[in-house]
PyMOL CGO cylinders between C-alpha atoms (Angstrom):
from pymol import cmd
from pymol.cgo import CYLINDER

trace = [
    CYLINDER, -160.86, -95.62, 124.14, -162.55, -93.54, 121.43, 0.3, 1, 1, 1, 1, 1, 1,
    CYLINDER, -162.55, -93.54, 121.43, -164.67, -95.24, 118.81, 0.3, 1, 1, 1, 1, 1, 1,
    CYLINDER, -164.67, -95.24, 118.81, -163.73, -94.58, 115.21, 0.3, 1, 1, 1, 1, 1, 1,
    CYLINDER, -163.73, -94.58, 115.21, -164.13, -95.00, 111.49, 0.3, 1, 1, 1, 1, 1, 1,
    CYLINDER, -164.13, -95.00, 111.49, -161.42, -95.42, 108.86, 0.3, 1, 1, 1, 1, 1, 1,
    CYLINDER, -161.42, -95.42, 108.86, -162.29, -93.47, 105.72, 0.3, 1, 1, 1, 1, 1, 1,
    CYLINDER, -162.29, -93.47, 105.72, -160.77, -95.15, 102.69, 0.3, 1, 1, 1, 1, 1, 1,
    CYLINDER, -160.77, -95.15, 102.69, -161.49, -95.12, 98.99, 0.3, 1, 1, 1, 1, 1, 1,
    CYLINDER, -161.49, -95.12, 98.99, -161.49, -97.06, 95.78, 0.3, 1, 1, 1, 1, 1, 1,
    CYLINDER, -161.49, -97.06, 95.78, -158.51, -94.99, 94.63, 0.3, 1, 1, 1, 1, 1, 1,
    CYLINDER, -158.51, -94.99, 94.63, -156.89, -91.57, 94.66, 0.3, 1, 1, 1, 1, 1, 1,
    CYLINDER, -156.89, -91.57, 94.66, -159.01, -88.50, 93.98, 0.3, 1, 1, 1, 1, 1, 1,
    CYLINDER, -159.01, -88.50, 93.98, -162.36, -90.03, 94.94, 0.3, 1, 1, 1, 1, 1, 1,
    CYLINDER, -162.36, -90.03, 94.94, -163.13, -87.29, 97.46, 0.3, 1, 1, 1, 1, 1, 1,
    CYLINDER, -163.13, -87.29, 97.46, -162.32, -89.02, 100.74, 0.3, 1, 1, 1, 1, 1, 1,
    CYLINDER, -162.32, -89.02, 100.74, -161.36, -85.76, 102.40, 0.3, 1, 1, 1, 1, 1, 1,
    CYLINDER, -161.36, -85.76, 102.40, -164.58, -84.03, 101.37, 0.3, 1, 1, 1, 1, 1, 1,
    CYLINDER, -164.58, -84.03, 101.37, -166.64, -86.93, 102.69, 0.3, 1, 1, 1, 1, 1, 1,
    CYLINDER, -166.64, -86.93, 102.69, -164.62, -87.26, 105.90, 0.3, 1, 1, 1, 1, 1, 1,
    CYLINDER, -164.62, -87.26, 105.90, -164.91, -83.53, 106.58, 0.3, 1, 1, 1, 1, 1, 1,
    CYLINDER, -164.91, -83.53, 106.58, -168.67, -83.73, 106.05, 0.3, 1, 1, 1, 1, 1, 1,
    CYLINDER, -168.67, -83.73, 106.05, -168.88, -86.61, 108.52, 0.3, 1, 1, 1, 1, 1, 1,
    CYLINDER, -168.88, -86.61, 108.52, -166.79, -84.66, 111.04, 0.3, 1, 1, 1, 1, 1, 1,
    CYLINDER, -166.79, -84.66, 111.04, -168.96, -81.57, 110.70, 0.3, 1, 1, 1, 1, 1, 1,
    CYLINDER, -168.96, -81.57, 110.70, -172.22, -83.49, 111.12, 0.3, 1, 1, 1, 1, 1, 1,
    CYLINDER, -172.22, -83.49, 111.12, -170.91, -85.33, 114.17, 0.3, 1, 1, 1, 1, 1, 1,
    CYLINDER, -170.91, -85.33, 114.17, -169.65, -82.09, 115.70, 0.3, 1, 1, 1, 1, 1, 1,
    CYLINDER, -169.65, -82.09, 115.70, -173.00, -80.40, 115.13, 0.3, 1, 1, 1, 1, 1, 1,
    CYLINDER, -173.00, -80.40, 115.13, -174.64, -83.38, 116.87, 0.3, 1, 1, 1, 1, 1, 1,
    CYLINDER, -174.64, -83.38, 116.87, -172.53, -82.71, 119.97, 0.3, 1, 1, 1, 1, 1, 1,
    CYLINDER, -172.53, -82.71, 119.97, -169.89, -85.39, 119.43, 0.3, 1, 1, 1, 1, 1, 1,
    CYLINDER, -169.89, -85.39, 119.43, -166.25, -84.62, 120.23, 0.3, 1, 1, 1, 1, 1, 1,
    CYLINDER, -166.25, -84.62, 120.23, -164.62, -85.55, 116.94, 0.3, 1, 1, 1, 1, 1, 1,
    CYLINDER, -164.62, -85.55, 116.94, -160.94, -86.20, 116.42, 0.3, 1, 1, 1, 1, 1, 1,
    CYLINDER, -160.94, -86.20, 116.42, -159.51, -86.27, 112.90, 0.3, 1, 1, 1, 1, 1, 1,
    CYLINDER, -159.51, -86.27, 112.90, -156.32, -88.04, 111.93, 0.3, 1, 1, 1, 1, 1, 1,
    CYLINDER, -156.32, -88.04, 111.93, -154.48, -88.14, 108.61, 0.3, 1, 1, 1, 1, 1, 1,
    CYLINDER, -154.48, -88.14, 108.61, -151.49, -90.37, 109.41, 0.3, 1, 1, 1, 1, 1, 1,
    CYLINDER, -151.49, -90.37, 109.41, -149.41, -89.19, 106.46, 0.3, 1, 1, 1, 1, 1, 1,
    CYLINDER, -149.41, -89.19, 106.46, -149.93, -86.91, 103.48, 0.3, 1, 1, 1, 1, 1, 1,
    CYLINDER, -149.93, -86.91, 103.48, -148.10, -86.12, 100.26, 0.3, 1, 1, 1, 1, 1, 1,
    CYLINDER, -148.10, -86.12, 100.26, -148.77, -83.36, 97.71, 0.3, 1, 1, 1, 1, 1, 1,
    CYLINDER, -148.77, -83.36, 97.71, -148.54, -80.85, 100.55, 0.3, 1, 1, 1, 1, 1, 1,
    CYLINDER, -148.54, -80.85, 100.55, -148.22, -77.11, 99.98, 0.3, 1, 1, 1, 1, 1, 1,
    CYLINDER, -148.22, -77.11, 99.98, -145.97, -74.41, 101.37, 0.3, 1, 1, 1, 1, 1, 1,
    CYLINDER, -145.97, -74.41, 101.37, -148.00, -71.66, 103.03, 0.3, 1, 1, 1, 1, 1, 1,
    CYLINDER, -148.00, -71.66, 103.03, -146.33, -68.79, 104.86, 0.3, 1, 1, 1, 1, 1, 1,
    CYLINDER, -146.33, -68.79, 104.86, -143.11, -70.75, 104.86, 0.3, 1, 1, 1, 1, 1, 1,
    CYLINDER, -143.11, -70.75, 104.86, -144.64, -73.90, 106.40, 0.3, 1, 1, 1, 1, 1, 1,
    CYLINDER, -144.64, -73.90, 106.40, -145.60, -77.20, 104.81, 0.3, 1, 1, 1, 1, 1, 1,
    CYLINDER, -145.60, -77.20, 104.81, -149.35, -77.75, 105.06, 0.3, 1, 1, 1, 1, 1, 1,
    CYLINDER, -149.35, -77.75, 105.06, -151.64, -80.60, 104.02, 0.3, 1, 1, 1, 1, 1, 1,
    CYLINDER, -151.64, -80.60, 104.02, -154.83, -79.21, 102.43, 0.3, 1, 1, 1, 1, 1, 1,
    CYLINDER, -154.83, -79.21, 102.43, -156.54, -82.47, 103.38, 0.3, 1, 1, 1, 1, 1, 1,
    CYLINDER, -156.54, -82.47, 103.38, -155.59, -82.01, 107.02, 0.3, 1, 1, 1, 1, 1, 1,
    CYLINDER, -155.59, -82.01, 107.02, -156.88, -78.43, 106.98, 0.3, 1, 1, 1, 1, 1, 1,
    CYLINDER, -156.88, -78.43, 106.98, -160.25, -79.56, 105.59, 0.3, 1, 1, 1, 1, 1, 1,
    CYLINDER, -160.25, -79.56, 105.59, -160.56, -82.30, 108.22, 0.3, 1, 1, 1, 1, 1, 1,
    CYLINDER, -160.56, -82.30, 108.22, -159.55, -79.94, 111.02, 0.3, 1, 1, 1, 1, 1, 1,
    CYLINDER, -159.55, -79.94, 111.02, -162.04, -77.29, 109.92, 0.3, 1, 1, 1, 1, 1, 1,
    CYLINDER, -162.04, -77.29, 109.92, -164.82, -79.87, 109.63, 0.3, 1, 1, 1, 1, 1, 1,
    CYLINDER, -164.82, -79.87, 109.63, -164.19, -81.09, 113.17, 0.3, 1, 1, 1, 1, 1, 1,
    CYLINDER, -164.19, -81.09, 113.17, -164.17, -77.54, 114.58, 0.3, 1, 1, 1, 1, 1, 1,
    CYLINDER, -164.17, -77.54, 114.58, -160.40, -77.13, 114.85, 0.3, 1, 1, 1, 1, 1, 1,
    CYLINDER, -160.40, -77.13, 114.85, -159.69, -79.49, 117.75, 0.3, 1, 1, 1, 1, 1, 1,
    CYLINDER, -159.69, -79.49, 117.75, -156.08, -79.94, 118.83, 0.3, 1, 1, 1, 1, 1, 1,
    CYLINDER, -156.08, -79.94, 118.83, -153.61, -78.65, 116.27, 0.3, 1, 1, 1, 1, 1, 1,
    CYLINDER, -153.61, -78.65, 116.27, -152.93, -79.19, 112.58, 0.3, 1, 1, 1, 1, 1, 1,
    CYLINDER, -152.93, -79.19, 112.58, -149.70, -80.95, 113.52, 0.3, 1, 1, 1, 1, 1, 1,
    CYLINDER, -149.70, -80.95, 113.52, -151.76, -83.45, 115.50, 0.3, 1, 1, 1, 1, 1, 1,
    CYLINDER, -151.76, -83.45, 115.50, -154.08, -83.99, 112.56, 0.3, 1, 1, 1, 1, 1, 1,
    CYLINDER, -154.08, -83.99, 112.56, -151.26, -84.85, 110.17, 0.3, 1, 1, 1, 1, 1, 1,
    CYLINDER, -151.26, -84.85, 110.17, -147.86, -85.39, 111.82, 0.3, 1, 1, 1, 1, 1, 1,
    CYLINDER, -147.86, -85.39, 111.82, -146.09, -86.52, 108.63, 0.3, 1, 1, 1, 1, 1, 1,
    CYLINDER, -146.09, -86.52, 108.63, -146.23, -84.33, 105.52, 0.3, 1, 1, 1, 1, 1, 1,
    CYLINDER, -146.23, -84.33, 105.52, -144.28, -84.44, 102.27, 0.3, 1, 1, 1, 1, 1, 1,
    CYLINDER, -144.28, -84.44, 102.27, -144.34, -82.22, 99.21, 0.3, 1, 1, 1, 1, 1, 1,
    CYLINDER, -144.34, -82.22, 99.21, -144.11, -84.42, 96.12, 0.3, 1, 1, 1, 1, 1, 1,
    CYLINDER, -144.11, -84.42, 96.12, -147.42, -85.66, 94.59, 0.3, 1, 1, 1, 1, 1, 1,
    CYLINDER, -147.42, -85.66, 94.59, -146.41, -89.30, 95.00, 0.3, 1, 1, 1, 1, 1, 1,
    CYLINDER, -146.41, -89.30, 95.00, -147.23, -92.17, 97.31, 0.3, 1, 1, 1, 1, 1, 1,
    CYLINDER, -147.23, -92.17, 97.31, -146.08, -91.05, 100.77, 0.3, 1, 1, 1, 1, 1, 1,
    CYLINDER, -146.08, -91.05, 100.77, -143.05, -93.32, 100.99, 0.3, 1, 1, 1, 1, 1, 1,
    CYLINDER, -143.05, -93.32, 100.99, -141.85, -92.09, 97.59, 0.3, 1, 1, 1, 1, 1, 1,
    CYLINDER, -141.85, -92.09, 97.59, -142.56, -88.46, 98.46, 0.3, 1, 1, 1, 1, 1, 1,
    CYLINDER, -142.56, -88.46, 98.46, -140.54, -88.92, 101.64, 0.3, 1, 1, 1, 1, 1, 1,
    CYLINDER, -140.54, -88.92, 101.64, -137.71, -90.55, 99.70, 0.3, 1, 1, 1, 1, 1, 1,
    CYLINDER, -137.71, -90.55, 99.70, -137.63, -87.57, 97.32, 0.3, 1, 1, 1, 1, 1, 1,
    CYLINDER, -137.63, -87.57, 97.32, -136.77, -85.43, 100.37, 0.3, 1, 1, 1, 1, 1, 1,
    CYLINDER, -136.77, -85.43, 100.37, -134.16, -87.85, 101.67, 0.3, 1, 1, 1, 1, 1, 1,
    CYLINDER, -134.16, -87.85, 101.67, -136.52, -89.02, 104.42, 0.3, 1, 1, 1, 1, 1, 1,
    CYLINDER, -136.52, -89.02, 104.42, -138.58, -92.05, 105.37, 0.3, 1, 1, 1, 1, 1, 1,
    CYLINDER, -138.58, -92.05, 105.37, -142.12, -92.41, 106.64, 0.3, 1, 1, 1, 1, 1, 1,
    CYLINDER, -142.12, -92.41, 106.64, -141.99, -93.12, 110.37, 0.3, 1, 1, 1, 1, 1, 1,
    CYLINDER, -141.99, -93.12, 110.37, -143.91, -96.38, 110.75, 0.3, 1, 1, 1, 1, 1, 1,
    CYLINDER, -143.91, -96.38, 110.75, -144.19, -96.04, 114.51, 0.3, 1, 1, 1, 1, 1, 1,
    CYLINDER, -144.19, -96.04, 114.51, -145.58, -92.52, 114.25, 0.3, 1, 1, 1, 1, 1, 1,
    CYLINDER, -145.58, -92.52, 114.25, -148.20, -93.74, 111.77, 0.3, 1, 1, 1, 1, 1, 1,
    CYLINDER, -148.20, -93.74, 111.77, -149.56, -95.87, 114.60, 0.3, 1, 1, 1, 1, 1, 1,
    CYLINDER, -149.56, -95.87, 114.60, -148.87, -93.69, 117.64, 0.3, 1, 1, 1, 1, 1, 1,
    CYLINDER, -148.87, -93.69, 117.64, -149.95, -90.35, 116.17, 0.3, 1, 1, 1, 1, 1, 1,
    CYLINDER, -149.95, -90.35, 116.17, -153.57, -91.29, 116.84, 0.3, 1, 1, 1, 1, 1, 1,
    CYLINDER, -153.57, -91.29, 116.84, -153.06, -91.62, 120.60, 0.3, 1, 1, 1, 1, 1, 1,
    CYLINDER, -153.06, -91.62, 120.60, -153.77, -87.94, 121.26, 0.3, 1, 1, 1, 1, 1, 1,
    CYLINDER, -153.77, -87.94, 121.26, -157.11, -88.20, 119.48, 0.3, 1, 1, 1, 1, 1, 1,
    CYLINDER, -157.11, -88.20, 119.48, -158.10, -91.41, 121.20, 0.3, 1, 1, 1, 1, 1, 1,
    CYLINDER, -158.10, -91.41, 121.20, -157.55, -89.74, 124.56, 0.3, 1, 1, 1, 1, 1, 1,
    CYLINDER, -157.55, -89.74, 124.56, -159.39, -86.50, 123.77, 0.3, 1, 1, 1, 1, 1, 1,
    CYLINDER, -159.39, -86.50, 123.77, -162.27, -87.52, 121.49, 0.3, 1, 1, 1, 1, 1, 1,
    CYLINDER, -162.27, -87.52, 121.49, -165.52, -89.48, 121.53, 0.3, 1, 1, 1, 1, 1, 1,
    CYLINDER, -165.52, -89.48, 121.53, -165.00, -90.56, 117.91, 0.3, 1, 1, 1, 1, 1, 1,
    CYLINDER, -165.00, -90.56, 117.91, -161.88, -90.52, 115.74, 0.3, 1, 1, 1, 1, 1, 1,
    CYLINDER, -161.88, -90.52, 115.74, -162.13, -90.27, 111.97, 0.3, 1, 1, 1, 1, 1, 1,
    CYLINDER, -162.13, -90.27, 111.97, -159.01, -91.58, 110.25, 0.3, 1, 1, 1, 1, 1, 1,
    CYLINDER, -159.01, -91.58, 110.25, -158.49, -90.75, 106.60, 0.3, 1, 1, 1, 1, 1, 1,
    CYLINDER, -158.49, -90.75, 106.60, -156.03, -92.88, 104.68, 0.3, 1, 1, 1, 1, 1, 1,
    CYLINDER, -156.03, -92.88, 104.68, -153.86, -91.76, 101.78, 0.3, 1, 1, 1, 1, 1, 1,
    CYLINDER, -153.86, -91.76, 101.78, -155.12, -93.03, 98.43, 0.3, 1, 1, 1, 1, 1, 1,
    CYLINDER, -155.12, -93.03, 98.43, -157.01, -96.28, 98.13, 0.3, 1, 1, 1, 1, 1, 1,
    CYLINDER, -157.01, -96.28, 98.13, -157.23, -99.15, 100.59, 0.3, 1, 1, 1, 1, 1, 1,
    CYLINDER, -157.23, -99.15, 100.59, -154.21, -100.95, 99.13, 0.3, 1, 1, 1, 1, 1, 1,
    CYLINDER, -154.21, -100.95, 99.13, -152.16, -97.82, 98.45, 0.3, 1, 1, 1, 1, 1, 1,
    CYLINDER, -152.16, -97.82, 98.45, -148.78, -97.89, 100.23, 0.3, 1, 1, 1, 1, 1, 1,
    CYLINDER, -148.78, -97.89, 100.23, -148.34, -95.37, 103.04, 0.3, 1, 1, 1, 1, 1, 1,
    CYLINDER, -148.34, -95.37, 103.04, -144.84, -96.45, 104.04, 0.3, 1, 1, 1, 1, 1, 1,
    CYLINDER, -144.84, -96.45, 104.04, -142.00, -98.66, 102.91, 0.3, 1, 1, 1, 1, 1, 1,
    CYLINDER, -142.00, -98.66, 102.91, -143.76, -101.74, 104.27, 0.3, 1, 1, 1, 1, 1, 1,
    CYLINDER, -143.76, -101.74, 104.27, -147.26, -100.50, 105.16, 0.3, 1, 1, 1, 1, 1, 1,
    CYLINDER, -147.26, -100.50, 105.16, -150.52, -100.14, 103.27, 0.3, 1, 1, 1, 1, 1, 1,
    CYLINDER, -150.52, -100.14, 103.27, -153.63, -98.28, 104.36, 0.3, 1, 1, 1, 1, 1, 1,
    CYLINDER, -153.63, -98.28, 104.36, -155.15, -101.69, 105.00, 0.3, 1, 1, 1, 1, 1, 1,
    CYLINDER, -155.15, -101.69, 105.00, -152.41, -102.52, 107.53, 0.3, 1, 1, 1, 1, 1, 1,
    CYLINDER, -152.41, -102.52, 107.53, -153.15, -99.41, 109.54, 0.3, 1, 1, 1, 1, 1, 1,
    CYLINDER, -153.15, -99.41, 109.54, -156.91, -99.97, 109.36, 0.3, 1, 1, 1, 1, 1, 1,
    CYLINDER, -156.91, -99.97, 109.36, -156.44, -103.52, 110.65, 0.3, 1, 1, 1, 1, 1, 1,
    CYLINDER, -156.44, -103.52, 110.65, -154.21, -102.45, 113.53, 0.3, 1, 1, 1, 1, 1, 1,
    CYLINDER, -154.21, -102.45, 113.53, -156.43, -99.55, 114.59, 0.3, 1, 1, 1, 1, 1, 1,
    CYLINDER, -156.43, -99.55, 114.59, -159.47, -101.81, 114.47, 0.3, 1, 1, 1, 1, 1, 1,
    CYLINDER, -159.47, -101.81, 114.47, -161.84, -99.21, 113.04, 0.3, 1, 1, 1, 1, 1, 1,
    CYLINDER, -161.84, -99.21, 113.04, -164.51, -100.23, 110.50, 0.3, 1, 1, 1, 1, 1, 1,
    CYLINDER, -164.51, -100.23, 110.50, -164.07, -98.91, 106.98, 0.3, 1, 1, 1, 1, 1, 1,
    CYLINDER, -164.07, -98.91, 106.98, -166.19, -96.39, 105.15, 0.3, 1, 1, 1, 1, 1, 1,
    CYLINDER, -166.19, -96.39, 105.15, -165.40, -96.87, 101.46, 0.3, 1, 1, 1, 1, 1, 1,
    CYLINDER, -165.40, -96.87, 101.46, -165.72, -93.77, 99.27, 0.3, 1, 1, 1, 1, 1, 1,
    CYLINDER, -165.72, -93.77, 99.27, -166.26, -94.45, 95.57, 0.3, 1, 1, 1, 1, 1, 1,
    CYLINDER, -166.26, -94.45, 95.57, -166.48, -91.99, 92.69, 0.3, 1, 1, 1, 1, 1, 1,
    CYLINDER, -166.48, -91.99, 92.69, -169.78, -91.89, 90.86, 0.3, 1, 1, 1, 1, 1, 1,
    CYLINDER, -169.78, -91.89, 90.86, -168.49, -92.61, 87.36, 0.3, 1, 1, 1, 1, 1, 1,
    CYLINDER, -168.49, -92.61, 87.36, -168.23, -95.41, 84.84, 0.3, 1, 1, 1, 1, 1, 1,
    CYLINDER, -168.23, -95.41, 84.84, -166.23, -98.17, 86.54, 0.3, 1, 1, 1, 1, 1, 1,
    CYLINDER, -166.23, -98.17, 86.54, -167.54, -97.47, 90.05, 0.3, 1, 1, 1, 1, 1, 1,
    CYLINDER, -167.54, -97.47, 90.05, -169.05, -100.93, 90.39, 0.3, 1, 1, 1, 1, 1, 1,
    CYLINDER, -169.05, -100.93, 90.39, -165.85, -102.77, 89.58, 0.3, 1, 1, 1, 1, 1, 1,
    CYLINDER, -165.85, -102.77, 89.58, -163.65, -100.45, 91.66, 0.3, 1, 1, 1, 1, 1, 1,
    CYLINDER, -163.65, -100.45, 91.66, -165.96, -100.73, 94.67, 0.3, 1, 1, 1, 1, 1, 1,
    CYLINDER, -165.96, -100.73, 94.67, -166.29, -104.50, 94.49, 0.3, 1, 1, 1, 1, 1, 1,
    CYLINDER, -166.29, -104.50, 94.49, -162.51, -104.90, 94.15, 0.3, 1, 1, 1, 1, 1, 1,
    CYLINDER, -162.51, -104.90, 94.15, -161.99, -102.75, 97.25, 0.3, 1, 1, 1, 1, 1, 1,
    CYLINDER, -161.99, -102.75, 97.25, -164.55, -104.79, 99.20, 0.3, 1, 1, 1, 1, 1, 1,
    CYLINDER, -164.55, -104.79, 99.20, -162.88, -108.04, 98.10, 0.3, 1, 1, 1, 1, 1, 1,
    CYLINDER, -162.88, -108.04, 98.10, -159.53, -106.70, 99.26, 0.3, 1, 1, 1, 1, 1, 1,
    CYLINDER, -159.53, -106.70, 99.26, -161.03, -105.70, 102.60, 0.3, 1, 1, 1, 1, 1, 1,
    CYLINDER, -161.03, -105.70, 102.60, -162.59, -109.13, 103.05, 0.3, 1, 1, 1, 1, 1, 1,
    CYLINDER, -162.59, -109.13, 103.05, -159.38, -111.02, 102.37, 0.3, 1, 1, 1, 1, 1, 1,
    CYLINDER, -159.38, -111.02, 102.37, -156.71, -108.77, 103.94, 0.3, 1, 1, 1, 1, 1, 1,
    CYLINDER, -156.71, -108.77, 103.94, -155.48, -109.45, 107.48, 0.3, 1, 1, 1, 1, 1, 1,
    CYLINDER, -155.48, -109.45, 107.48, -158.22, -112.02, 108.10, 0.3, 1, 1, 1, 1, 1, 1,
    CYLINDER, -158.22, -112.02, 108.10, -160.83, -109.50, 106.97, 0.3, 1, 1, 1, 1, 1, 1,
    CYLINDER, -160.83, -109.50, 106.97, -161.55, -105.84, 107.66, 0.3, 1, 1, 1, 1, 1, 1,
    CYLINDER, -161.55, -105.84, 107.66, -165.02, -104.77, 108.77, 0.3, 1, 1, 1, 1, 1, 1,
    CYLINDER, -165.02, -104.77, 108.77, -166.80, -102.41, 106.37, 0.3, 1, 1, 1, 1, 1, 1,
    CYLINDER, -166.80, -102.41, 106.37, -169.44, -100.11, 107.83, 0.3, 1, 1, 1, 1, 1, 1,
    CYLINDER, -169.44, -100.11, 107.83, -170.66, -99.02, 104.43, 0.3, 1, 1, 1, 1, 1, 1,
    CYLINDER, -170.66, -99.02, 104.43, -170.11, -97.20, 101.15, 0.3, 1, 1, 1, 1, 1, 1,
    CYLINDER, -170.11, -97.20, 101.15, -170.49, -93.56, 100.12, 0.3, 1, 1, 1, 1, 1, 1,
    CYLINDER, -170.49, -93.56, 100.12, -170.89, -92.78, 96.41, 0.3, 1, 1, 1, 1, 1, 1,
    CYLINDER, -170.89, -92.78, 96.41, -169.35, -89.37, 95.84, 0.3, 1, 1, 1, 1, 1, 1,
    CYLINDER, -169.35, -89.37, 95.84, -169.17, -86.92, 92.93, 0.3, 1, 1, 1, 1, 1, 1,
    CYLINDER, -169.17, -86.92, 92.93, -165.91, -84.96, 93.33, 0.3, 1, 1, 1, 1, 1, 1,
    CYLINDER, -165.91, -84.96, 93.33, -166.52, -83.35, 89.92, 0.3, 1, 1, 1, 1, 1, 1,
    CYLINDER, -166.52, -83.35, 89.92, -169.53, -82.90, 87.69, 0.3, 1, 1, 1, 1, 1, 1,
    CYLINDER, -169.53, -82.90, 87.69, -169.57, -85.56, 84.98, 0.3, 1, 1, 1, 1, 1, 1,
    CYLINDER, -169.57, -85.56, 84.98, -171.58, -84.68, 81.93, 0.3, 1, 1, 1, 1, 1, 1,
    CYLINDER, -171.58, -84.68, 81.93, -172.33, -87.34, 79.36, 0.3, 1, 1, 1, 1, 1, 1,
    CYLINDER, -172.33, -87.34, 79.36, -171.80, -90.30, 81.73, 0.3, 1, 1, 1, 1, 1, 1,
    CYLINDER, -171.80, -90.30, 81.73, -175.11, -92.19, 81.99, 0.3, 1, 1, 1, 1, 1, 1,
    CYLINDER, -175.11, -92.19, 81.99, -173.67, -94.53, 84.65, 0.3, 1, 1, 1, 1, 1, 1,
    CYLINDER, -173.67, -94.53, 84.65, -174.05, -91.81, 87.28, 0.3, 1, 1, 1, 1, 1, 1,
    CYLINDER, -174.05, -91.81, 87.28, -177.79, -92.44, 87.21, 0.3, 1, 1, 1, 1, 1, 1,
    CYLINDER, -177.79, -92.44, 87.21, -177.53, -96.19, 87.82, 0.3, 1, 1, 1, 1, 1, 1,
    CYLINDER, -177.53, -96.19, 87.82, -174.39, -96.68, 89.93, 0.3, 1, 1, 1, 1, 1, 1,
    CYLINDER, -174.39, -96.68, 89.93, -176.14, -96.19, 93.27, 0.3, 1, 1, 1, 1, 1, 1,
    CYLINDER, -176.14, -96.19, 93.27, -178.80, -98.82, 92.55, 0.3, 1, 1, 1, 1, 1, 1,
    CYLINDER, -178.80, -98.82, 92.55, -176.21, -101.23, 91.20, 0.3, 1, 1, 1, 1, 1, 1,
    CYLINDER, -176.21, -101.23, 91.20, -173.95, -100.86, 94.25, 0.3, 1, 1, 1, 1, 1, 1,
    CYLINDER, -173.95, -100.86, 94.25, -176.89, -101.26, 96.63, 0.3, 1, 1, 1, 1, 1, 1,
    CYLINDER, -176.89, -101.26, 96.63, -177.85, -104.48, 94.84, 0.3, 1, 1, 1, 1, 1, 1,
    CYLINDER, -177.85, -104.48, 94.84, -174.39, -105.99, 94.43, 0.3, 1, 1, 1, 1, 1, 1,
    CYLINDER, -174.39, -105.99, 94.43, -172.51, -105.06, 97.62, 0.3, 1, 1, 1, 1, 1, 1,
    CYLINDER, -172.51, -105.06, 97.62, -172.91, -106.79, 100.96, 0.3, 1, 1, 1, 1, 1, 1,
    CYLINDER, -172.91, -106.79, 100.96, -172.04, -103.69, 103.04, 0.3, 1, 1, 1, 1, 1, 1,
    CYLINDER, -172.04, -103.69, 103.04, -174.77, -101.04, 102.73, 0.3, 1, 1, 1, 1, 1, 1,
    CYLINDER, -174.77, -101.04, 102.73, -174.68, -98.04, 100.45, 0.3, 1, 1, 1, 1, 1, 1,
    CYLINDER, -174.68, -98.04, 100.45, -174.92, -95.39, 103.14, 0.3, 1, 1, 1, 1, 1, 1,
    CYLINDER, -174.92, -95.39, 103.14, -175.41, -92.30, 101.01, 0.3, 1, 1, 1, 1, 1, 1,
    CYLINDER, -175.41, -92.30, 101.01, -174.84, -90.54, 97.73, 0.3, 1, 1, 1, 1, 1, 1,
    CYLINDER, -174.84, -90.54, 97.73, -173.06, -87.18, 97.68, 0.3, 1, 1, 1, 1, 1, 1,
    CYLINDER, -173.06, -87.18, 97.68, -173.66, -84.90, 94.73, 0.3, 1, 1, 1, 1, 1, 1,
    CYLINDER, -173.66, -84.90, 94.73, -170.91, -82.48, 93.72, 0.3, 1, 1, 1, 1, 1, 1,
    CYLINDER, -170.91, -82.48, 93.72, -170.52, -79.96, 96.55, 0.3, 1, 1, 1, 1, 1, 1,
    CYLINDER, -170.52, -79.96, 96.55, -173.54, -81.34, 98.39, 0.3, 1, 1, 1, 1, 1, 1,
    CYLINDER, -173.54, -81.34, 98.39, -174.37, -83.35, 101.49, 0.3, 1, 1, 1, 1, 1, 1,
    CYLINDER, -174.37, -83.35, 101.49, -175.40, -86.91, 102.24, 0.3, 1, 1, 1, 1, 1, 1,
    CYLINDER, -175.40, -86.91, 102.24, -178.55, -88.26, 100.59, 0.3, 1, 1, 1, 1, 1, 1,
    CYLINDER, -178.55, -88.26, 100.59, -180.17, -89.74, 102.56, 0.3, 1, 1, 1, 1, 1, 1,
    CYLINDER, -180.17, -89.74, 102.56, -178.99, -88.30, 105.86, 0.3, 1, 1, 1, 1, 1, 1,
    CYLINDER, -178.99, -88.30, 105.86, -176.81, -90.65, 107.91, 0.3, 1, 1, 1, 1, 1, 1,
    CYLINDER, -176.81, -90.65, 107.91, -176.72, -91.01, 111.69, 0.3, 1, 1, 1, 1, 1, 1,
    CYLINDER, -176.72, -91.01, 111.69, -172.92, -91.20, 111.78, 0.3, 1, 1, 1, 1, 1, 1,
    CYLINDER, -172.92, -91.20, 111.78, -172.66, -91.46, 115.56, 0.3, 1, 1, 1, 1, 1, 1,
    CYLINDER, -172.66, -91.46, 115.56, -175.19, -94.29, 115.59, 0.3, 1, 1, 1, 1, 1, 1,
    CYLINDER, -175.19, -94.29, 115.59, -173.43, -96.02, 112.70, 0.3, 1, 1, 1, 1, 1, 1,
    CYLINDER, -173.43, -96.02, 112.70, -170.13, -95.77, 114.54, 0.3, 1, 1, 1, 1, 1, 1,
    CYLINDER, -170.13, -95.77, 114.54, -171.65, -97.23, 117.70, 0.3, 1, 1, 1, 1, 1, 1,
    CYLINDER, -171.65, -97.23, 117.70, -173.19, -100.11, 115.78, 0.3, 1, 1, 1, 1, 1, 1,
    CYLINDER, -173.19, -100.11, 115.78, -170.10, -100.79, 113.66, 0.3, 1, 1, 1, 1, 1, 1,
    CYLINDER, -170.10, -100.79, 113.66, -167.84, -100.71, 116.71, 0.3, 1, 1, 1, 1, 1, 1,
    CYLINDER, -167.84, -100.71, 116.71, -170.11, -103.08, 118.62, 0.3, 1, 1, 1, 1, 1, 1,
    CYLINDER, -170.11, -103.08, 118.62, -171.42, -100.61, 121.21, 0.3, 1, 1, 1, 1, 1, 1,
]
cmd.load_cgo(trace, "trace")
């Protein structure tokens, strides 16, 4: 059974996809067979007459285009809403069983599977499911992506508290502080990393500047082995 990490965030728009694609690319370049799985996506786009998830495309490209895009994200909806609401807008429902079984292909064909949730840890991904439910059932440690902005400390600590208390506790491999946009005039961007490193029990793994890579470099394969108990 493939090892894995569940990439989640402190909210929507924190840059989970960018970070997850970076992780996938670095693992692939290190010779790891990487599978990428986005269980469900909303805000999808129509391209050449087909519905496509830009997040799924980024993950797929980062991993070197393994499998197919349909395998990466088997459930896609158009409206920019929580997935269950986006599905409802189309007269559909999120398939709860497929959320869980869609990963099977990647577990059978990969050394490591990177799962990217939709929204934050406690964002709903179905009528009765949250990202945290899927993370608990898959058993993969979390990588929490936070935006480097004013409020990052509170948002990160709240996510870690939720992880600690949900489903008897979810393991957290670490935190990535990301800059999805350039933020001028926000002095907190200079201190957030030090504050998170001091206040959080899980380690601050890296900081990602806008459009950049991980600082410091992270041995993602080694982290995955350690976090998964291998």
